[in-house]
C-alpha angles and dihedrals in degrees: 000000000000127000111209123195109233134193112268098228121192138134126342087256095055092046091049092050093052091047092050098244103174095225090059097036092066090069095060135048100253146297119329089209099061124080092214089066093062093042090061091048090050090051090053092048091049090055092052097050119124135175093272095047093122101026093108095038092058089052106043107030115099109199112214096220144351092288090059093046092053094045090052089055092051096045090053094043099045101033099253133164144240138237110205139196133153151170142201116265119275135188112275091355098319123245121345091255089073090062093041090053090053094046092046089055092049091051095045091048091053091051093047091049088061093046099048099032090229131100119270124192125201114223129193113207109213104210096216092154088071116103103193101126097172090061095042099043102075150042139176139228135175110239130217090277091054094252121142107240121196113209113197142169091214130233124342120271115262117273134058123326114272133192115269089245087067099037116097119224087233132206095291087078090079092065090044092052090047092051092048091050091053094048093073129047118245116271137150092284101042097078095046096047093048091051092054091047091050090051092051100038100053116155091245095045115099120243090248098051092044090052092045091053093052093047091049087052094047091048099037093116092053130075093242123133126211120224119199110214089211097052108135092227092050090052092048088054091052098060096100092053092047093046091051092053094049095046095051114013089160093066092058092041091052097051090044092052091046089055094044091054089053092052092049092048087056091052100255128126129229117260090202113038114226115230115207108249094007110134126213091246135090128195130208105208136141092304096051131258110331140172115254114233125200114236139156098343091311136055142267128210101234102220104036097032093227113157121225126184120233088249095056093050091049091050089048090054091048097043104029113020089161087077093057126075135170122249122238094277097048096044097081091048089054091049094052094045090052098044133030093253120193098175144003116216108211144163126246095280093048090049086057101047093044085069088066094055111065091095093048092049089054094045086062095048104257138080130245121267124239108283109223125188118243119240117262119204132182111208110215114191122207093249089055095044087055092057093046090050093048092057097032093242134151125223092260095049092073098049091095102041099179093050088048093051091047091050089051091048094051089048091051097047109132107262092235091055091047092048094044091049090049095051091047092053093045092049092049092050095046098040091041088057093048094047090048091054092047094046092047088058088061094041126352088215091066091067090076092049094050092046089051092051089048093052091046087055093048089048090050089050093052090051090050090051090052091053090050091049090051090052088051091052090049091054090051097058092137091060091046093053095047094048090044089059093053090045098052089050098047101029109023111192083359089289134118109285094234092055093057117024121071121229090251085074087078104023091061091052106034103020140238093318092080098095088051091053092047094051091055092055095044107104116224114180126198113169104201102188110031131125118267113278096027107134097181123221113303116222102035130104123280118290120204 
């Protein structure tokens, strides 16, 4: 098994940011590949420290193991920092990229501790406030027969949408666990991993708690800490941010619109669309979790249409902060205000929407962290590598299976068929031209009719060639089956592997060392002695 570092991809803005394009760079605080960028952020955090800097951290961070507990102690005792990342809960650990985010944060924190000579702890924010059941309720694996298997908990229960911290896994998890177990042949790891999953994903457990338990298990050998977005202490600490948003929602709307205008003028789109009047707060009340909309000096719950006065919202923040949560734009601000955050590790979408946030950070009296790209890996198992070697293919060649097979079929057309089709095409083109000239001498209008007939003949020949190619493809079924096996493992559903398959895909086969293997292959670059503005070359191994 090989783990290959891959380019992260993403929007034009995300790619320009990582490449150091000046237009994009202006929306961030500096290069994520330069140590000096992090030193500047550390200096800023040191100036902002107060006696209660770590009060929330000590209460809400859940270390995944003894190394994390010791690191948290040192961070709070010695005035250290945090590198954060996060994701909403997903079934059985969600897609691989959740694990890769966490491992990138671990690796970056370790590098920064050496650069700054201070302890730096990685954190994984479990977005338990989120309520998107359709995104959280499923995952996919490739079974022993190389079939893509979708494991799902089914549709959401009837009733209003609730945060995943309050949404039970439900009885359907038993079938999903059974299908997962049958997807992999028994081995020395199978029974142990299934037992851990059954402990976490009990029907009465919530989606958020089960996901947290799995992530804690996957990351137990690292010094990372988990943060539950719905933790009561965390919500208590968020009151001042929530209150500021409710008291003056226009202030946030204005700075977000100003930054959005700058992005649009530079030719970049908005990762998170801005809705006029929409605040950055969501409330979880009797009608479920809803976006709070500004209206007529008060507020409106966007889905149900229920009206709330400003006083009612402020009282709710004071008396029941558990019912309040930040939206996707405010969450990074909340995170940075609660923890001394050097950097946020994000995927391509997060890299893009952080560009919208600098004004919102400053509106709340802080500045944004360094935004670092998560690692992206492609797992190439030995059985897949053999297929690639046999046909002389690279990993990207098999992403579009049908296009590849069509190319193969054209390359394998019998030579006499290819020659005959070529002569036919040449004759139609040449004789069609001759006839067009001759007919035009009789009546110029006839040239168009002749050319139309010629083009129809060429089109018919093209259709015939496609039929011959399809016949060759059918005759090469063995080739199709073998390449399809490689494709479903590397590009399931034609998408990047780490956006589809869950970590159990490899833990069930290769054991609990998979996270340790992955972290060694995740590239983290910190150029310590480069000129200002040099963003390095993303996608290569670390350079000291």
